[in-house]
C-alpha positions as MATLAB code, in Angstrom:
seq = 'MDTETTYFFVGIKGSGMSSLAMILHDEGYKVEGSDITQYTFTQRDLEKVGIKIYPFAAENIHAGLTIVAGNAFTADHPELKAAREQGLKVIHYPELLGEVIKQHTSIGVAGAHGKTSTTGLLSHVLSGIASTSYLIGDGSGKGIKNSQFFVFEADEYRRHFLGQSPDYMIMTNIDFDHPDYYTGIDDVFDAFQTEANQVHKGIFAWGDDPELRKLQVNVPIYYYGTGDKDDFQAKNILRTVKGSEFDVYYQTEKLGHFQIPMFGEHNILNSLAVIAVSYMEKIPMAEVAQELLTFQGVKRRFAERKMADMTIIDDYAHHPSEIKATLDAARQKYPDKKIVAVFQPHTFSRTIAYLDDFAKSLSLADVVYLTDIFSSARETSGKISSADLGAKISKGGTVLQQDNMSPLLDYHDAVVVFMGAGDVQKYEQAYEQLLSASTPKNN';
ca = [
      88.745   64.381 -185.195;
      91.225   62.255 -183.228;
      90.154   59.051 -181.476;
      93.505   58.723 -179.669;
      93.374   62.000 -177.747;
      91.180   63.026 -174.819;
      89.163   66.183 -175.497;
      89.438   68.340 -172.366;
      86.740   71.038 -172.209;
      87.749   74.167 -170.305;
      84.382   75.417 -169.043;
      82.544   72.146 -169.650;
      79.406   73.247 -167.767;
      78.635   75.997 -170.280;
      75.414   75.237 -172.136;
      77.032   74.849 -175.554;
      80.164   73.212 -174.170;
      78.253   70.582 -172.192;
      76.157   69.781 -175.259;
      79.229   69.358 -177.464;
      80.963   67.263 -174.807;
      77.946   64.939 -174.714;
      77.989   64.623 -178.504;
      81.680   63.690 -178.643;
      81.181   61.176 -175.812;
      78.215   59.607 -177.615;
      80.267   59.298 -180.790;
      82.982   57.351 -178.985;
      85.571   60.025 -178.208;
      87.249   60.364 -174.802;
      85.961   63.456 -172.994;
      86.537   65.216 -169.668;
      86.680   68.819 -168.536;
      86.806   71.469 -165.861;
      84.658   74.241 -164.448;
      83.567   76.042 -161.291;
      82.514   73.826 -158.383;
      79.114   75.522 -158.000;
      76.288   73.270 -159.213;
      74.760   74.114 -162.595;
      71.806   72.483 -164.336;
      74.009   71.309 -167.215;
      76.259   69.029 -165.170;
      73.675   66.372 -164.388;
      73.711   64.881 -167.899;
      77.521   64.922 -167.957;
      77.712   63.095 -164.649;
      75.102   60.525 -165.693;
      77.314   59.288 -168.551;
      80.482   59.329 -166.444;
      82.231   62.384 -167.898;
      84.704   63.612 -165.263;
      84.471   67.271 -164.213;
      87.448   68.768 -162.348;
      87.692   72.121 -160.547;
      89.684   74.640 -162.591;
      93.420   74.062 -162.012;
      96.550   74.235 -164.160;
      97.443   70.779 -162.822;
      94.574   69.281 -164.853;
      96.544   69.844 -168.059;
      98.955   67.124 -169.212;
     100.183   65.313 -172.305;
      97.600   63.394 -174.335;
      94.928   66.102 -174.173;
      93.372   68.244 -176.885;
      92.082   71.376 -175.217;
      88.652   72.717 -176.113;
      88.438   76.331 -174.956;
      85.051   77.744 -173.988;
      84.075   81.101 -175.440;
      84.089   82.797 -172.036;
      87.778   82.182 -171.335;
      90.737   84.299 -172.400;
      94.300   83.220 -173.071;
      95.385   84.066 -169.509;
      93.198   81.327 -167.983;
      95.571   79.063 -165.945;
      94.594   75.913 -167.861;
      94.962   77.542 -171.272;
      98.344   78.983 -170.251;
      99.450   75.523 -169.104;
      98.292   74.019 -172.412;
     100.348   76.519 -174.415;
     103.402   75.954 -172.240;
     103.134   72.206 -172.854;
     102.609   72.619 -176.582;
      99.144   71.020 -176.566;
      96.620   71.623 -179.331;
      93.980   74.205 -178.343;
      90.771   74.470 -180.365;
      87.948   76.867 -179.595;
      84.353   75.713 -179.257;
      83.008   77.326 -182.487;
      85.741   75.755 -184.616;
      85.323   72.279 -183.076;
      81.573   72.457 -183.701;
      82.344   73.461 -187.284;
      84.448   70.303 -187.697;
      81.836   68.000 -186.155;
      78.954   69.107 -188.403;
      80.860   68.352 -191.614;
      80.110   64.654 -191.213;
      76.311   65.124 -191.554;
      73.559   67.060 -193.340;
      73.813   70.046 -191.036;
      71.087   72.518 -190.085;
      71.993   75.526 -187.978;
      69.514   77.737 -186.147;
      70.508   81.371 -185.648;
      68.665   84.432 -184.404;
      68.637   86.991 -181.645;
      65.626   85.190 -180.143;
      63.983   81.820 -180.488;
      66.991   79.785 -181.560;
      67.035   77.427 -178.566;
      63.323   76.628 -178.822;
      63.544   76.176 -182.592;
      66.663   73.998 -182.342;
      64.925   71.846 -179.739;
      61.790   71.509 -181.854;
      63.710   70.662 -185.042;
      65.826   68.116 -183.158;
      62.706   66.495 -181.725;
      60.930   66.250 -185.066;
      63.880   64.937 -187.066;
      64.957   62.503 -184.309;
      61.566   60.811 -184.498;
      61.960   60.252 -188.242;
      65.680   59.795 -189.021;
      69.014   59.406 -187.200;
      69.789   62.882 -185.853;
      72.571   64.340 -183.729;
      71.864   67.662 -182.061;
      73.305   70.438 -179.942;
      70.842   72.705 -178.132;
      71.660   75.838 -176.158;
      69.889   74.566 -173.046;
      72.777   72.141 -172.410;
      71.285   69.185 -174.294;
      73.392   67.291 -176.757;
      73.273   63.888 -178.413;
      75.680   62.353 -180.883;
      74.921   59.477 -183.218;
      77.847   58.280 -185.289;
      77.158   58.701 -189.015;
      73.709   60.191 -188.313;
      71.848   61.618 -191.297;
      71.205   65.033 -189.712;
      73.070   67.319 -187.336;
      70.946   70.110 -185.842;
      72.744   72.806 -183.862;
      72.203   76.171 -182.270;
      74.359   78.819 -183.948;
      75.462   81.580 -181.582;
      75.838   85.070 -183.014;
      77.542   86.481 -179.893;
      80.997   87.790 -180.839;
      80.335   86.246 -184.274;
      80.977   82.748 -182.916;
      78.736   81.182 -185.565;
      81.215   82.145 -188.271;
      83.115   79.003 -187.249;
      80.373   76.901 -188.863;
      79.388   76.468 -192.530;
      76.176   74.399 -192.481;
      74.132   72.958 -195.317;
      71.012   74.816 -194.158;
      70.387   77.680 -191.766;
      67.189   78.809 -190.080;
      67.323   82.506 -189.163;
      64.529   83.422 -186.761;
      65.271   87.181 -186.644;
      67.970   89.831 -186.607;
      67.711   92.138 -183.625;
      70.144   94.360 -181.752;
      71.341   92.444 -178.708;
      74.653   91.982 -176.871;
      75.332   95.735 -176.668;
      78.636   94.941 -174.931;
      79.892   93.645 -178.306;
      77.741   94.826 -181.219;
      77.716   98.528 -182.062;
      74.157   98.524 -183.446;
      71.727   96.784 -185.761;
      73.978   97.286 -188.826;
      76.813   95.456 -187.077;
      74.474   92.572 -186.198;
      73.225   92.417 -189.795;
      76.817   92.279 -191.045;
      77.443   89.212 -188.871;
      74.333   87.429 -190.178;
      75.128   88.366 -193.771;
      78.641   86.937 -193.386;
      77.276   83.716 -191.924;
      74.594   83.502 -194.630;
      77.370   83.588 -197.250;
      78.788   80.393 -195.697;
      75.564   78.343 -196.032;
      75.743   75.636 -198.713;
      72.160   74.693 -199.670;
      69.501   77.111 -198.387;
      68.306   79.577 -195.761;
      64.913   79.658 -194.018;
      64.145   83.144 -192.697;
      61.214   84.830 -190.933;
      59.471   86.929 -193.545;
      58.363   89.791 -191.296;
      61.913   90.680 -190.255;
      63.039   93.694 -192.339;
      66.706   92.899 -191.737;
      66.363   89.307 -192.949;
      64.666   90.603 -196.105;
      67.907   92.468 -196.934;
      70.051   89.327 -197.141;
      71.859   88.816 -200.450;
      73.223   85.284 -200.933;
      73.952   82.719 -203.628;
      71.691   80.007 -202.183;
      67.868   80.032 -202.088;
      66.196   81.940 -199.254;
      62.790   80.568 -198.240;
      60.812   83.055 -196.162;
      58.268   81.730 -193.674;
      55.456   83.533 -191.856;
      51.815   84.540 -192.175;
      52.084   87.052 -195.016;
      51.283   86.755 -198.709;
      54.914   87.363 -199.657;
      56.173   84.396 -197.640;
      57.123   81.130 -199.349;
      55.927   78.998 -196.430;
      52.717   80.352 -194.891;
      50.656   79.484 -191.829;
      46.974   80.127 -192.520;
      43.665   79.590 -190.680;
      45.430   79.891 -187.325;
      43.481   78.882 -184.218;
      44.958   79.623 -180.781;
      43.349   77.922 -177.783;
      44.177   77.125 -174.149;
      45.454   73.741 -175.349;
      47.850   75.039 -178.004;
      47.709   76.199 -181.603;
      46.711   74.716 -184.954;
      47.058   75.957 -188.510;
      47.301   75.012 -192.178;
      50.640   75.309 -193.970;
      51.135   76.230 -197.608;
      54.297   76.234 -199.698;
      53.498   78.910 -202.249;
      50.117   77.623 -203.537;
      50.526   73.995 -202.410;
      48.833   72.966 -199.160;
      51.242   70.833 -197.149;
      48.795   69.877 -194.403;
      47.113   70.773 -191.130;
      49.328   70.931 -188.053;
      48.718   71.080 -184.307;
      51.230   72.035 -181.619;
      50.882   71.776 -177.820;
      52.612   75.157 -177.478;
      51.564   78.727 -176.896;
      52.335   82.121 -178.373;
      52.750   83.304 -181.951;
      56.493   82.651 -181.835;
      55.913   78.913 -181.487;
      53.766   78.887 -184.623;
      56.634   80.570 -186.488;
      59.209   78.171 -185.034;
      57.065   75.224 -186.144;
      56.724   76.723 -189.604;
      60.521   76.876 -189.945;
      60.793   73.223 -188.933;
      58.086   72.213 -191.419;
      59.872   74.143 -194.181;
      63.229   72.429 -193.569;
      61.535   69.022 -193.422;
      59.710   69.668 -196.692;
      62.914   70.569 -198.491;
      64.534   67.375 -197.219;
      61.546   65.405 -198.589;
      60.333   64.227 -195.181;
      56.641   63.168 -195.282;
      54.470   65.924 -193.835;
      52.236   63.421 -192.003;
      55.256   62.225 -190.015;
      56.266   65.811 -189.233;
      52.723   66.569 -188.001;
      52.836   63.516 -185.730;
      56.165   64.504 -184.176;
      55.049   68.106 -183.566;
      52.241   66.807 -181.356;
      54.649   65.330 -178.810;
      57.180   68.135 -178.275;
      57.612   68.915 -174.566;
      59.782   72.020 -174.886;
      63.376   72.771 -173.894;
      64.893   73.637 -170.532;
      64.039   77.066 -169.125;
      61.617   77.927 -171.913;
      58.080   78.328 -170.527;
      58.720   75.578 -167.957;
      55.583   75.259 -165.808;
      54.659   73.772 -162.473;
      51.741   74.103 -160.056;
      52.050   74.956 -156.363;
      49.058   75.497 -154.108;
      46.633   77.524 -156.254;
      49.430   79.155 -158.276;
      50.962   78.439 -161.673;
      54.700   79.186 -161.777;
      56.475   79.620 -165.116;
      60.256   79.742 -165.512;
      61.643   81.290 -168.706;
      65.017   82.413 -170.054;
      63.588   85.624 -171.577;
      66.032   88.508 -171.090;
      65.406   90.764 -174.113;
      62.249   92.862 -174.687;
      61.197   90.755 -177.701;
      61.547   87.550 -175.672;
      59.587   88.984 -172.751;
      56.788   89.953 -175.133;
      56.702   86.422 -176.597;
      56.674   84.748 -173.177;
      53.871   86.933 -171.815;
      51.896   86.420 -175.051;
      52.169   82.656 -174.525;
      51.082   82.949 -170.876;
      48.098   85.077 -171.868;
      47.035   82.528 -174.515;
      47.191   79.585 -172.124;
      45.725   81.408 -169.108;
      43.359   84.055 -170.535;
      41.293   84.320 -167.336;
      44.113   84.508 -164.774;
      46.146   87.443 -163.508;
      49.669   87.394 -165.009;
      52.407   88.488 -162.571;
      55.863   89.066 -164.090;
      59.063   88.806 -162.037;
      61.969   89.944 -164.199;
      65.688   89.894 -163.502;
      67.471   92.381 -165.808;
      70.571   90.779 -167.346;
      73.718   92.958 -167.412;
      73.927   96.710 -166.976;
      74.698   97.420 -170.643;
      71.579   95.563 -171.833;
      69.406   97.294 -169.211;
      70.622  100.728 -170.310;
      70.236   99.914 -174.019;
      66.641   98.665 -173.695;
      65.278  100.595 -170.730;
      62.136  101.892 -172.473;
      61.631   98.663 -174.452;
      61.769   96.578 -171.267;
      59.123   98.800 -169.677;
      56.882   98.458 -172.740;
      57.174   94.658 -172.988;
      56.703   94.101 -169.264;
      53.510   96.164 -169.375;
      51.853   93.180 -171.088;
      51.667   91.577 -167.630;
      49.015   92.624 -165.123;
      51.604   93.485 -162.497;
      55.415   93.600 -162.598;
      58.147   92.966 -160.032;
      61.902   93.220 -160.595;
      65.034   91.827 -158.966;
      68.433   93.460 -158.835;
      70.383   93.456 -162.093;
      72.372   90.298 -162.767;
      75.943   91.303 -163.567;
      78.433   89.326 -165.644;
      82.119   88.484 -165.331;
      82.863   91.173 -167.930;
      80.641   93.797 -166.333;
      80.273   93.869 -162.547;
      78.806   97.353 -162.120;
      77.034  100.086 -164.050;
      75.286  103.447 -163.851;
      71.774  102.036 -163.695;
      69.667  100.021 -161.268;
      66.496   97.980 -161.342;
      64.801  100.841 -159.512;
      65.449  103.040 -162.561;
      63.639  100.498 -164.727;
      60.877  100.139 -162.143;
      60.228  103.884 -162.266;
      59.273  103.541 -165.942;
      56.794  100.693 -165.389;
      53.188  101.729 -164.803;
      52.056   98.304 -163.570;
      54.321   98.033 -160.564;
      58.086   97.829 -160.756;
      58.813   97.013 -157.105;
      62.295   95.512 -156.631;
      62.166   92.225 -154.704;
      64.932   90.806 -152.528;
      65.632   87.093 -152.213;
      65.083   87.160 -148.445;
      61.670   88.804 -148.782;
      59.442   87.459 -151.539;
      56.313   87.929 -149.427;
      54.666   90.509 -151.776;
      53.977   87.609 -154.141;
      51.855   85.930 -151.472;
      49.168   88.548 -152.152;
      48.201   86.712 -155.357;
      45.943   83.672 -155.534;
      44.834   81.478 -158.452;
      47.244   83.475 -160.624;
      50.267   82.939 -162.873;
      53.738   84.100 -161.803;
      56.258   84.265 -164.668;
      59.918   84.379 -163.582;
      62.099   85.647 -166.449;
      65.828   86.140 -166.824;
      69.079   84.637 -168.084;
      71.012   84.960 -164.827;
      70.136   83.368 -161.494;
      66.474   84.404 -161.261;
      65.742   80.839 -160.164;
      67.052   81.597 -156.675;
      64.197   84.118 -156.296;
      61.818   81.555 -157.713;
      62.961   78.973 -155.159;
      62.647   81.477 -152.316;
      59.065   82.209 -153.378;
      58.218   78.522 -153.639;
      59.557   77.877 -150.133;
      57.514   80.774 -148.802;
      54.420   79.624 -150.666;
      54.809   76.074 -149.377;
      55.223   77.259 -145.799;
      52.153   79.494 -145.997;
      49.870   76.906 -147.606;
      47.553   75.161 -145.100;
      48.247   71.438 -144.855;
      45.319   69.041 -145.064;
      44.918   66.830 -142.016;
];
C-alpha cells in the first residue's frame, strides 16, 4: 500500500468499491473516483467524508494515480485505456482487497445467499468488542488502522474471491447462481473449493448444505446448524413476533442463551456462524450475546417502514432461496397479516434458469405481483418475460407498471414485500406516493 499515491476508483459507487474506498480513506490514504452521474444509495457516505466523485471521462486520469478497476469494467473503458497509455499502475478490486486484509486477523463471508447480512452482523458484534475494520456488500465500509479484525464480504461472482486468502472464512451455502457465468452447481463448488484451499486457520460452514459437506481442506471445518452432526448447534429455538432466541452448544458444551431482534430461520443460522467465529477467537460469549441484541440490520435487507395502515418491506432478494427466506421472516413477524409480494426478476438468464423455483418460492406469499425483468449491461434482452413467470404462479402473477401501482391499493392492514436486486425501489416509491395521496388527511 502506497501513502504517496492517490487511489482512483473506476466505478466508485459500486457497493464493494464504495466500501473499499471508505476503508482506504479511513486508514489515511488519498482516495477519489468516478462513476455514472445518476444518484445511487452508496454515494452518500462517500460525499459525507469528502471523497470526490467525477463523471466517467478519460481526462480524469493523470500522473500520480493508482487505478482501482471495478469488476464491472473491461479493458476498453476510456479511463482504463488512458491509464494504460500513461503507464499507470492498475489493480483490480479483488486483488486490492486481498492486500488490505493481510494487515489484520481477517474473516471472509462467502455464500450464494446471506453473505451481506452475515458480514454486517459479524462486523457489528466484533466492532462492539474489539477494533474492527469491515467491508459489507451494502456499500458500508470502515477502516481502522492496525485494527485487530478485518471482516469482509467475499464475492464468488466470476471467482472474484480468489483474490483473497483470509485467516477464517464463513461459508453460508453453495448454490447455483449467476447462470451467465457458472455452468452449474459443480462449477460453483469448484470455485468454493479453490477458495477454501486458500484459508489459513479455519472454515465455518452451514451443516445442512450437501455441497459444503463435500469440502476437503487442510484447515479445520466447523459446521454450524440445528442438526446432531453439527459442531455448533442452535437448540431450544423460540421464534416470536419480536425475534428469535435459542441456546448454543459447541459439541457438548453449552455456550449460552442468545436472543436476536431478527426474523426467519436464516438469521438464526447467520447468528450461529458469528457466535462460532467469536468462540474460536476466545471472545467472551456474554459480550457476544449483548452485541447481538442491538443489531439493526444492513441496507436493503428486510428494511421496514409504516405508511397509513400498511407495512412496507424492502429486500434485495433475487434468488428463489432468498425469496423463501425473506417471506419466512415476514410470516414470522406478521403471522396475522396478509403478505403481498412484489418481485422484480433480475436478468433474463436468471429468470430462465429458475422459472419454476421462483414460482414455488413466491407461492409462500398470499398474493404475488411482478414487475418487468431488470436487465443488465451484459444482457439487455432475452427470450422470456415476467408474464411467463406470472403464468406459473397460482397466487396472482400480475405484472405491474411503474405508472400504475393502483392494484396494491386494494390491500389494507397488510404487508407488502418489494424484492429485487435491480431498481425495484422505483416501483416501491410509486406505490408510496399513490398510497400517501389516497390516505385521508386528519383535519
